[in-house]
Residue, then its C-alpha position, 0 to 999 in steps of 0.5 A: m835378580n833370579t827369584s825362581p825357586p831352585p829346581e827340585a833335585k829330581d829335575r836338576p841335572a847331576r853334576l856333569p863334566v862340561g865341554v865347550v866347542g868354540a871358545g868365543r865370547v859365549g862358551p867360556a862364560l857359560a862354562a864358568a857359570l856352570r862351574l859356579a853351579g857345581h859342574r866341572p869344565v873338563a875340555v875346551s876347543g879353540v883355534s884363534d889366539a883370542s879364543l885361547r886367551r879367553a879359555a885360559e882366563f875363564l877356564p884356567g887349567v882346562p885342557v884345549v883339545t879338538p872338538a871330537e875330544v871335547l865330546a869324548r870327555s864331556e857329558l854336557v857339551l856346549l856348541t858355541v860357534p857362529d850360527d852359520a857354522l853350527p849345521r856344518l859342525v853338528k853334521g861333521l861330528a855326527e858323521t865322524g862318530a864323535v857323538r855318543p848316546g846319552r850326552l847333552l848337546v847344547h847349542t846357544s844360537g838364537r836362530y835355531g831350535t833343536e832341529v839343527l841338532a838332528p844328525a847328533t840326535r839320531a846318534g843318541a845325543l840329547p838336544l837342547a837350544l839355550h840362547p842367552v839374551m845378552t850381549f857378550t864382551g869376552t870379559p869376566v863381567d859376562v858371567q855376572r850379567l847372566a844373573g837375571c838374563s833371559f834364555g830362549v829355551t827350545a827342547p823336546e818335552e822330555l828334556r824341558l825340565a833339564a833345560e830350564a834347570l840348567v838355565i836357572e843354575m847359570g843364573g838365568e830366566p828360561e823362556w820357552i820358544a817354539e821351534e818354528a818361532r826361533p827365526l822370528y824371536h832372533a830377528a826381534l832381538a837383532l832388531g832391538a839390540n844390534h841396531l841399537v848399537t849402530l844408532v847410538a854409535q852414529s849419534l855419538d859420531l854426529l855429536r862429536a862433529a857438532g863439537v860436543g866434548a863428551p857425547d857419551r855423558m850427554l847421551g847416557p841419561l837421555l838414552g837410559a830414560a828413553l829405553d826405560n820409557a819404551l819398555r814401560s809404555g811402548d809407543a806411548a813413549l814416542t817423543g821428538p819431531v817425528a812423533r809431533g809432526d814437526a815437518g820443518t825440523v825433520a827437513a832441517h835434520v835431513a839437510e844437515l845430515r846430507e851435508h855433514a854425514p850423508q852415510a846416516v841419511a838412509g838410516y834416519l829416513a827409514m827410522a823416521r818413516a817407521t816412527a811416523d807409522r807407529a805414531m799415527a797408528s797409536g794416535l800420537l801423530k795427527p793426520e793433518l800433521a802427518e801429511d807434510l811430514l811424510g812429504v818431507l820424508a818422501e822428498g828426502g829419500s828421492r834425492 
């Protein structure tokens, strides 16, 4: 829950006409949150059928127009396109004269800070990088999940208060990220969240193969407790055969995976090695047990 005090009136952006370039999963949800804070969505751009459906669901009555027209109608513009498309989009908007001085131009990429907006900044735009640290589904639940969500914020010093105020208005918690730290910050989030989905999906598949009828119900309490413990205690929360140094159990795991799910072997070995390293560094895994375990992991990777 957001417990930050509301921004002072002098620091809070005026009620602004808001435009969205790229009606993917993120942009419409943020625009809907800004509308709840009193801002006024006035234009959105989208091409695919899914984008048009999201725009209609989140922003009913808001016209769908070209990106240049979005900028013409808006004073606060959300650029919510994929990371790799963002530099090209900004360059194109600046070169075609679509960028107008004094407009707030916000992108939501985790990878970039405000330097990617430099072509638009030179044309007079006010650059902000506001990255919501949340996974989006493209459904109305996304707006609710913004409550208490951290945002990675990067902005020029003179725009910092405005950037933080916008985040608070959307229900989020601003966290300042330096320009040069954005790639590392984004890599950390991808490592934790994106790879978690892959690991959980693989675990569900293996449990089904083992005959478990409701693997999601089995995993839910376990994963919830593991996540809570990890967030509270870090490496001290490590459990399981790798952290204990049970080399025989790990060897059996690798053998079973090779037979039933060979595509999962590489991931298992990589995570087991990383877990062993952290367990040894934190003193959980004793050196005399680590030797046999590391031998099993090395042998497993050589086959």
